[in-house]
N, C-alpha and C positions, 0 to 999 in steps of 0.2 A: 262481740267485734274483736277483730283483732287486727289494733290496731298499725297502719300504715308503718313502715324507718320510710320508704323512699330507695329503697335497695332494690326496687324492679327499674329504678330512671335512672340512677345510677350505673347499675350496668349496659343500660341504653344506651349512658349521651358517651358513656366509657369507647361499645361498641362504633358508634356513631364517628368520635374523635379517628379511635385509631384505622377505619377505613377513609377519615378525610387526610389521616394520613401517609397511608398506604396508596394512594392516587395521586397524592404532590410528589413522593417518591418516587414513581411512576413517571409523571409528569417531567420529570428532573430529567432519569433517565433518558428517554426516552425525547425530550432537548437537546440532547448531548448525540441520538449519532446522527440529528441530520449534520448537513455540510454547511460548513460554516467554513473558516480561514484559510483552515491548514490542509482539509481533506479535501475541500470540492468546490464547483461555480468558476469560478470562469477568471482570476484572479487581475490585477491590475499589469498585470509583466504575459495575462495568453496561458497561463498555466492552469490548467483545469483540476488535476493533484495532484495537488502536493503534500507526497510523501517526507521531504526534506525535514518539515512541520512536527512530525507526530511523533513520540514517544517508538519505543525499537518495538512492545510488544502492540499496537498499531499500528507500524511500518511493514508486520509481518505479515497482520490479517487481512490486509490493503493490497500487499502483493498478492496471498491466496486468494484470493476473491478475483485479482483479475486475470487468474493462472485459470482457477478451476471456472469463474465463468468472463467468458474471451472477449464475448459480444454483447455485451453490458458496458464497454471500457472503449469500443472499435468510435478513432476520432477523438476520444481525447485525448486532447497532452500532455502526461504526464511527466516530472519532475522527483527523480527517487540517486536519494541516495547512499554505495554501498561501496562494494571490494570488486574491481575488473577481474573478470576473468574471461580471458578469451580460452576457445579451443576448437580444438581438426577436427571435420566432419565432414566423412566420406558417403556417399550415397549414388547410389546408379555409378561407379568408378567415380565422380568428381568428386573431388575434396572445395575445403572451402575455410574457413577461418570468423564462427561465430562469438563473438563478442557479445558478453554478457555484463551488466549491473548482480552481485549476490548480495540478499541481503539475509541474514543470521536471525535467529528467533532471539527474541530475551536468557533463551538457556545455549545458548548456542549450539544447541546437542543438532540445531537441523535446518536448510534452508532453503529459502526461495530465491528466486530470480528470473529477470525477463533478456530475450536475447532486448541489442540494438543495430541499430547500421546508420553509420554516421556520416553525414550532412557531406556531402561531398568538397563542401567548402570546411569542414573544420581544420585547422593546423592541428588537433590530435593524429586526424588520423595518418598520419605523416610518420609522426610520433611518438605509438603506442605507450601509453606505463607495465609498468612491470606487474606480473600478476598478481591481484594482494592488492593494489596503492587502494586509498580512496577515494572516490571518484566521488561528482553526483553527474546523471547522464539525464538531459532533454527530451524530450520527442515525441510523436502523433502515433496514439497504437495504434498496431493495427494488427491483424488473423489472413494466418493461410495456413497453408493443411499442411503436412508432414505424415507419414505412412495410414495417411487416412485421418490424421489425426490434430484439433486447430493448436495453431502455433499462438501462444502471442508474442508481439513485437514491438518496440519504439522504432517509428524509422525516421532518416529527417534528424537526428539525433544528434544534440550536442554538448561533448564531454567535457570535464572539467577536473582537473587530481588536486586533488584538495593535500598534499603532500606530507600524509605520513601510510604505512605500510601495515595490514596485515602483521602481525607474529613482532613487530619490534614494539 
């Protein structure tokens, strides 16, 4: 008769321990995905999603989500910082200036942005910053249709300039 050495018991214990460590790790990862103070939930200032408190990678990911799943964000107050990017748009003979806040990704190769419409009372409406100026924009997200596609924008927005310009 062979004598038991306890190897099976040790292997089983190691497997159970490894499973528990994996489960704890997954629980920690998913806990970080909730909408905490920096990402969501209406804060004391009335902002649902504050991108100004996120890392550049998270900002880019969140703006990507907003652009690609806009219906999930309708009616939410969003605050973001990025670079001021106005552009002229001509549709069916009508020309208008579109204001946008653009956020580069961590490697600065790709950009995502959101169009915004300033509140009529916003003093920045009279004195827009230079293209590329660092801005903070807060507004309520909504969607409209252009060329048969949904486009997101921040309505009733307020803008602040942050004091430095892209490229300086």
